[in-house]
One Martini backbone bead per residue (centre of mass of N, CA, C, O) as a GRO file, in nm:
protein
  309
    1UNK     BB    1   0.096   0.036   0.022
    2UNK     BB    2   0.073   0.347   0.000
    3UNK     BB    3   0.151   0.645   0.121
    4UNK     BB    4   0.005   0.858   0.346
    5UNK     BB    5  -0.092   1.186   0.330
    6UNK     BB    6  -0.195   1.471   0.475
    7UNK     BB    7  -0.317   1.601   0.219
    8UNK     BB    8  -0.513   1.372   0.156
    9UNK     BB    9  -0.673   1.384   0.419
   10UNK     BB   10  -0.757   1.679   0.388
   11UNK     BB   11  -0.918   1.634   0.127
   12UNK     BB   12  -1.117   1.428   0.234
   13UNK     BB   13  -1.239   1.604   0.456
   14UNK     BB   14  -1.335   1.837   0.272
   15UNK     BB   15  -1.531   1.663   0.102
   16UNK     BB   16  -1.711   1.568   0.339
   17UNK     BB   17  -1.799   1.856   0.417
   18UNK     BB   18  -1.880   1.980   0.123
   19UNK     BB   19  -1.948   1.735  -0.115
   20UNK     BB   20  -1.720   1.869  -0.298
   21UNK     BB   21  -1.444   1.960  -0.480
   22UNK     BB   22  -1.504   2.259  -0.497
   23UNK     BB   23  -1.549   2.308  -0.194
   24UNK     BB   24  -1.273   2.196  -0.105
   25UNK     BB   25  -1.100   2.403  -0.258
   26UNK     BB   26  -1.198   2.645  -0.090
   27UNK     BB   27  -1.095   2.543   0.185
   28UNK     BB   28  -0.779   2.490   0.070
   29UNK     BB   29  -0.681   2.680  -0.162
   30UNK     BB   30  -0.733   2.508  -0.425
   31UNK     BB   31  -0.773   2.322  -0.684
   32UNK     BB   32  -0.988   2.096  -0.813
   33UNK     BB   33  -0.782   1.900  -0.945
   34UNK     BB   34  -0.613   1.867  -0.688
   35UNK     BB   35  -0.830   1.730  -0.522
   36UNK     BB   36  -0.884   1.490  -0.711
   37UNK     BB   37  -0.596   1.377  -0.694
   38UNK     BB   38  -0.584   1.335  -0.386
   39UNK     BB   39  -0.830   1.150  -0.369
   40UNK     BB   40  -0.728   0.928  -0.558
   41UNK     BB   41  -0.470   0.866  -0.395
   42UNK     BB   42  -0.616   0.789  -0.134
   43UNK     BB   43  -0.780   0.549  -0.239
   44UNK     BB   44  -0.529   0.391  -0.330
   45UNK     BB   45  -0.392   0.374  -0.051
   46UNK     BB   46  -0.638   0.228   0.109
   47UNK     BB   47  -0.804   0.027  -0.093
   48UNK     BB   48  -1.086   0.198  -0.099
   49UNK     BB   49  -1.397   0.285  -0.170
   50UNK     BB   50  -1.529   0.621  -0.096
   51UNK     BB   51  -1.680   0.685  -0.377
   52UNK     BB   52  -1.966   0.778  -0.560
   53UNK     BB   53  -2.015   0.866  -0.900
   54UNK     BB   54  -2.288   1.110  -0.958
   55UNK     BB   55  -2.325   1.355  -1.150
   56UNK     BB   56  -2.071   1.510  -1.003
   57UNK     BB   57  -2.116   1.341  -0.749
   58UNK     BB   58  -2.031   1.261  -0.406
   59UNK     BB   59  -2.078   0.941  -0.256
   60UNK     BB   60  -2.047   0.811   0.035
   61UNK     BB   61  -1.933   0.548   0.178
   62UNK     BB   62  -1.929   0.361   0.456
   63UNK     BB   63  -1.619   0.370   0.472
   64UNK     BB   64  -1.595   0.679   0.472
   65UNK     BB   65  -1.747   0.731   0.737
   66UNK     BB   66  -1.557   0.577   0.922
   67UNK     BB   67  -1.298   0.733   0.846
   68UNK     BB   68  -1.398   1.019   0.923
   69UNK     BB   69  -1.421   0.974   1.227
   70UNK     BB   70  -1.114   0.934   1.266
   71UNK     BB   71  -1.018   1.198   1.142
   72UNK     BB   72  -1.168   1.391   1.337
   73UNK     BB   73  -1.014   1.316   1.592
   74UNK     BB   74  -0.743   1.425   1.491
   75UNK     BB   75  -0.835   1.721   1.427
   76UNK     BB   76  -0.923   1.799   1.708
   77UNK     BB   77  -0.637   1.780   1.829
   78UNK     BB   78  -0.506   1.991   1.638
   79UNK     BB   79  -0.694   2.228   1.705
   80UNK     BB   80  -0.622   2.238   2.003
   81UNK     BB   81  -0.323   2.301   1.964
   82UNK     BB   82  -0.362   2.563   1.802
   83UNK     BB   83  -0.526   2.711   2.019
   84UNK     BB   84  -0.313   2.709   2.242
   85UNK     BB   85  -0.100   2.869   2.086
   86UNK     BB   86  -0.276   3.121   2.046
   87UNK     BB   87  -0.319   3.187   2.344
   88UNK     BB   88  -0.020   3.234   2.411
   89UNK     BB   89   0.008   3.478   2.213
   90UNK     BB   90  -0.275   3.655   2.307
   91UNK     BB   91  -0.376   3.612   2.599
   92UNK     BB   92  -0.597   3.449   2.687
   93UNK     BB   93  -0.813   3.376   2.955
   94UNK     BB   94  -0.953   3.136   2.791
   95UNK     BB   95  -1.112   2.813   2.745
   96UNK     BB   96  -1.405   2.654   2.574
   97UNK     BB   97  -1.522   2.321   2.513
   98UNK     BB   98  -1.818   2.238   2.326
   99UNK     BB   99  -2.051   1.960   2.318
  100UNK     BB  100  -2.365   1.917   2.134
  101UNK     BB  101  -2.668   1.847   2.093
  102UNK     BB  102  -2.910   1.953   1.872
  103UNK     BB  103  -3.152   2.037   2.061
  104UNK     BB  104  -2.968   2.296   2.187
  105UNK     BB  105  -2.792   2.417   1.934
  106UNK     BB  106  -2.985   2.580   1.744
  107UNK     BB  107  -3.090   2.812   1.974
  108UNK     BB  108  -3.014   2.819   2.279
  109UNK     BB  109  -2.695   2.801   2.313
  110UNK     BB  110  -2.593   3.048   2.150
  111UNK     BB  111  -2.713   3.253   2.353
  112UNK     BB  112  -2.547   3.165   2.598
  113UNK     BB  113  -2.267   3.205   2.476
  114UNK     BB  114  -2.294   3.505   2.410
  115UNK     BB  115  -2.339   3.599   2.701
  116UNK     BB  116  -2.078   3.483   2.820
  117UNK     BB  117  -1.875   3.640   2.637
  118UNK     BB  118  -1.969   3.926   2.722
  119UNK     BB  119  -1.872   3.857   3.036
  120UNK     BB  120  -1.587   3.722   2.891
  121UNK     BB  121  -1.336   3.871   2.800
  122UNK     BB  122  -1.119   3.667   2.592
  123UNK     BB  123  -1.288   3.424   2.557
  124UNK     BB  124  -1.271   3.101   2.411
  125UNK     BB  125  -1.514   2.931   2.194
  126UNK     BB  126  -1.625   2.598   2.132
  127UNK     BB  127  -1.888   2.465   1.906
  128UNK     BB  128  -2.020   2.143   1.887
  129UNK     BB  129  -2.220   1.916   1.680
  130UNK     BB  130  -2.364   1.615   1.815
  131UNK     BB  131  -2.438   1.332   1.908
  132UNK     BB  132  -2.484   1.190   2.208
  133UNK     BB  133  -2.265   0.970   2.165
  134UNK     BB  134  -2.039   1.160   2.065
  135UNK     BB  135  -2.025   1.330   2.313
  136UNK     BB  136  -1.929   1.103   2.499
  137UNK     BB  137  -1.673   1.027   2.341
  138UNK     BB  138  -1.530   1.312   2.356
  139UNK     BB  139  -1.521   1.325   2.663
  140UNK     BB  140  -1.366   1.060   2.718
  141UNK     BB  141  -1.119   1.178   2.524
  142UNK     BB  142  -1.076   1.493   2.601
  143UNK     BB  143  -1.171   1.706   2.370
  144UNK     BB  144  -1.369   1.820   2.593
  145UNK     BB  145  -1.518   1.996   2.865
  146UNK     BB  146  -1.824   1.998   2.752
  147UNK     BB  147  -2.132   1.811   2.766
  148UNK     BB  148  -2.446   1.767   2.577
  149UNK     BB  149  -2.697   1.522   2.665
  150UNK     BB  150  -2.953   1.255   2.654
  151UNK     BB  151  -2.753   1.055   2.786
  152UNK     BB  152  -2.676   0.802   3.037
  153UNK     BB  153  -2.372   0.719   3.096
  154UNK     BB  154  -2.144   0.430   3.158
  155UNK     BB  155  -1.840   0.589   3.240
  156UNK     BB  156  -1.536   0.632   3.401
  157UNK     BB  157  -1.462   0.898   3.210
  158UNK     BB  158  -1.752   1.006   3.311
  159UNK     BB  159  -1.940   1.285   3.417
  160UNK     BB  160  -2.281   1.291   3.530
  161UNK     BB  161  -2.527   1.552   3.496
  162UNK     BB  162  -2.818   1.712   3.562
  163UNK     BB  163  -3.009   1.962   3.410
  164UNK     BB  164  -3.280   1.814   3.293
  165UNK     BB  165  -3.623   1.694   3.343
  166UNK     BB  166  -3.867   1.589   3.109
  167UNK     BB  167  -4.113   1.608   2.845
  168UNK     BB  168  -4.263   1.526   2.582
  169UNK     BB  169  -4.394   1.683   2.289
  170UNK     BB  170  -4.657   1.777   2.088
  171UNK     BB  171  -4.655   1.823   1.732
  172UNK     BB  172  -4.834   2.050   1.513
  173UNK     BB  173  -4.982   2.171   1.262
  174UNK     BB  174  -5.138   2.409   1.138
  175UNK     BB  175  -5.478   2.353   1.171
  176UNK     BB  176  -5.525   2.118   1.331
  177UNK     BB  177  -5.767   1.906   1.465
  178UNK     BB  178  -5.600   1.933   1.765
  179UNK     BB  179  -5.561   2.242   1.843
  180UNK     BB  180  -5.795   2.250   2.092
  181UNK     BB  181  -5.642   2.047   2.253
  182UNK     BB  182  -5.491   2.024   2.563
  183UNK     BB  183  -5.451   1.698   2.539
  184UNK     BB  184  -5.246   1.437   2.428
  185UNK     BB  185  -5.321   1.117   2.308
  186UNK     BB  186  -5.262   0.834   2.149
  187UNK     BB  187  -5.557   0.807   2.015
  188UNK     BB  188  -5.541   1.085   1.862
  189UNK     BB  189  -5.307   0.947   1.649
  190UNK     BB  190  -5.474   0.784   1.478
  191UNK     BB  191  -5.346   0.759   1.147
  192UNK     BB  192  -5.104   0.928   1.166
  193UNK     BB  193  -4.841   1.095   1.053
  194UNK     BB  194  -4.527   0.992   1.189
  195UNK     BB  195  -4.243   1.142   1.333
  196UNK     BB  196  -3.949   0.983   1.379
  197UNK     BB  197  -3.694   0.896   1.559
  198UNK     BB  198  -3.427   0.737   1.535
  199UNK     BB  199  -3.289   0.427   1.632
  200UNK     BB  200  -3.040   0.563   1.792
  201UNK     BB  201  -3.272   0.655   1.977
  202UNK     BB  202  -3.418   0.575   2.277
  203UNK     BB  203  -3.687   0.738   2.253
  204UNK     BB  204  -3.816   0.571   2.030
  205UNK     BB  205  -3.893   0.324   2.215
  206UNK     BB  206  -4.074   0.475   2.410
  207UNK     BB  207  -4.283   0.565   2.204
  208UNK     BB  208  -4.360   0.291   2.083
  209UNK     BB  209  -4.458   0.165   2.351
  210UNK     BB  210  -4.700   0.350   2.401
  211UNK     BB  211  -4.856   0.276   2.135
  212UNK     BB  212  -4.863  -0.029   2.173
  213UNK     BB  213  -5.022  -0.033   2.443
  214UNK     BB  214  -5.270   0.136   2.303
  215UNK     BB  215  -5.321   0.031   2.002
  216UNK     BB  216  -5.177   0.235   1.802
  217UNK     BB  217  -5.189   0.349   1.468
  218UNK     BB  218  -4.929   0.453   1.256
  219UNK     BB  219  -4.765   0.646   1.012
  220UNK     BB  220  -4.436   0.515   0.916
  221UNK     BB  221  -4.255   0.716   0.671
  222UNK     BB  222  -4.079   0.907   0.873
  223UNK     BB  223  -3.733   0.973   0.965
  224UNK     BB  224  -3.511   1.118   1.221
  225UNK     BB  225  -3.232   1.236   1.418
  226UNK     BB  226  -3.368   1.532   1.426
  227UNK     BB  227  -3.585   1.743   1.584
  228UNK     BB  228  -3.578   1.986   1.385
  229UNK     BB  229  -3.667   1.825   1.139
  230UNK     BB  230  -3.934   1.730   1.249
  231UNK     BB  231  -4.055   2.014   1.289
  232UNK     BB  232  -4.028   2.114   0.997
  233UNK     BB  233  -4.208   1.893   0.878
  234UNK     BB  234  -4.462   1.962   1.039
  235UNK     BB  235  -4.483   2.263   0.954
  236UNK     BB  236  -4.528   2.159   0.644
  237UNK     BB  237  -4.754   1.914   0.691
  238UNK     BB  238  -4.618   1.603   0.741
  239UNK     BB  239  -4.730   1.583   1.050
  240UNK     BB  240  -4.637   1.428   1.356
  241UNK     BB  241  -4.489   1.466   1.697
  242UNK     BB  242  -4.221   1.384   1.936
  243UNK     BB  243  -4.046   1.621   2.141
  244UNK     BB  244  -3.847   1.821   2.279
  245UNK     BB  245  -3.909   2.117   2.444
  246UNK     BB  246  -3.697   2.315   2.327
  247UNK     BB  247  -3.771   2.266   2.031
  248UNK     BB  248  -4.076   2.317   2.042
  249UNK     BB  249  -4.062   2.613   2.144
  250UNK     BB  250  -3.912   2.727   1.905
  251UNK     BB  251  -4.141   2.639   1.688
  252UNK     BB  252  -4.376   2.800   1.808
  253UNK     BB  253  -4.264   3.078   1.697
  254UNK     BB  254  -4.323   2.954   1.385
  255UNK     BB  255  -4.631   2.791   1.428
  256UNK     BB  256  -4.628   2.561   1.605
  257UNK     BB  257  -4.804   2.312   1.765
  258UNK     BB  258  -4.813   2.275   2.127
  259UNK     BB  259  -4.845   1.976   2.334
  260UNK     BB  260  -4.929   1.784   2.568
  261UNK     BB  261  -4.834   1.446   2.681
  262UNK     BB  262  -5.010   1.129   2.731
  263UNK     BB  263  -4.794   0.966   2.856
  264UNK     BB  264  -4.512   1.031   2.997
  265UNK     BB  265  -4.194   1.117   2.833
  266UNK     BB  266  -3.880   1.111   2.905
  267UNK     BB  267  -3.638   1.390   2.902
  268UNK     BB  268  -3.285   1.437   2.897
  269UNK     BB  269  -3.054   1.679   3.032
  270UNK     BB  270  -2.702   1.652   3.005
  271UNK     BB  271  -2.389   1.679   3.178
  272UNK     BB  272  -2.043   1.652   3.070
  273UNK     BB  273  -1.731   1.519   3.208
  274UNK     BB  274  -1.410   1.475   3.257
  275UNK     BB  275  -1.266   1.299   3.509
  276UNK     BB  276  -0.941   1.367   3.460
  277UNK     BB  277  -1.058   1.669   3.473
  278UNK     BB  278  -1.067   1.964   3.599
  279UNK     BB  279  -1.288   2.197   3.662
  280UNK     BB  280  -1.326   2.497   3.559
  281UNK     BB  281  -1.433   2.809   3.624
  282UNK     BB  282  -1.561   2.850   3.351
  283UNK     BB  283  -1.733   2.592   3.355
  284UNK     BB  284  -1.897   2.664   3.608
  285UNK     BB  285  -2.018   2.932   3.500
  286UNK     BB  286  -2.155   2.813   3.252
  287UNK     BB  287  -2.336   2.608   3.396
  288UNK     BB  288  -2.493   2.815   3.562
  289UNK     BB  289  -2.612   2.969   3.320
  290UNK     BB  290  -2.750   2.728   3.187
  291UNK     BB  291  -2.948   2.672   3.418
  292UNK     BB  292  -3.084   2.949   3.425
  293UNK     BB  293  -3.192   2.943   3.124
  294UNK     BB  294  -3.361   2.689   3.151
  295UNK     BB  295  -3.545   2.797   3.373
  296UNK     BB  296  -3.647   3.038   3.208
  297UNK     BB  297  -3.773   2.871   2.983
  298UNK     BB  298  -3.971   2.724   3.167
  299UNK     BB  299  -4.120   2.978   3.291
  300UNK     BB  300  -4.204   3.075   2.973
  301UNK     BB  301  -4.391   2.798   2.876
  302UNK     BB  302  -4.676   2.749   3.005
  303UNK     BB  303  -4.599   2.442   3.118
  304UNK     BB  304  -4.438   2.270   2.899
  305UNK     BB  305  -4.160   2.307   3.069
  306UNK     BB  306  -4.100   2.063   3.297
  307UNK     BB  307  -3.882   2.077   3.561
  308UNK     BB  308  -3.672   1.792   3.686
  309UNK     BB  309  -3.356   1.854   3.884
   0.00000   0.00000   0.00000
């Protein structure tokens, strides 16, 4: 096998991020033919087909996805090294690296981060968005200082604390037949096209169990891994769903109808720390602000976001 060069790996990563060789060329500030050549050399070096080429589009193979995850771990470490060197040069007051599940990262967390940075001049913050399982993995590997996840992992390398425990809410498109109903029950959704969260999420099984026990049949034609996508689909009139309260409340401002659902299905917001690293004062202050703003969101939700933490 030919030797793999860093430039080849860099080109592969850029193509995975951008989706095209043209986009990758813009990221790397090189020509598109140069990216194509590096990508071809990389595929030859690893000896595995990484992309299917369809009408000038590059479709990653499953092998490419697996390889990309490993490449990302390496680049996270390199980015952290570069950030540390930059801090030493410009005398930043500190850094905070946060990795968060999509449910809070879309709308809520950027506002908290912005407020925190305004009160902590000179502090540098990185915010990455990953699945709850990836959040746990990156915290366990000490790539990040704080993780926000929906799952309670059992890992000796991770300290898990509860941010909030609430219940899933039912989201309906505008002018839905159930719009005037105060509380949604499983039987109310008989025959509805239901947007499920993907099978990688444990909450999917909790939801399915509730409907199975009630003997309710739903039309399960569309699922997604991200609650924001589910809400956007429902808002477009594509069905109904059960999602976490923070996401539901955000989309209520855009016109989505949000209702309580019973029986209650618990949804947890957890904060994760690396066990082998002492929590910094910055991390403690950020966590305190995060809790305060979650409580504020709950208080302003007209009872939809009931926090039990």
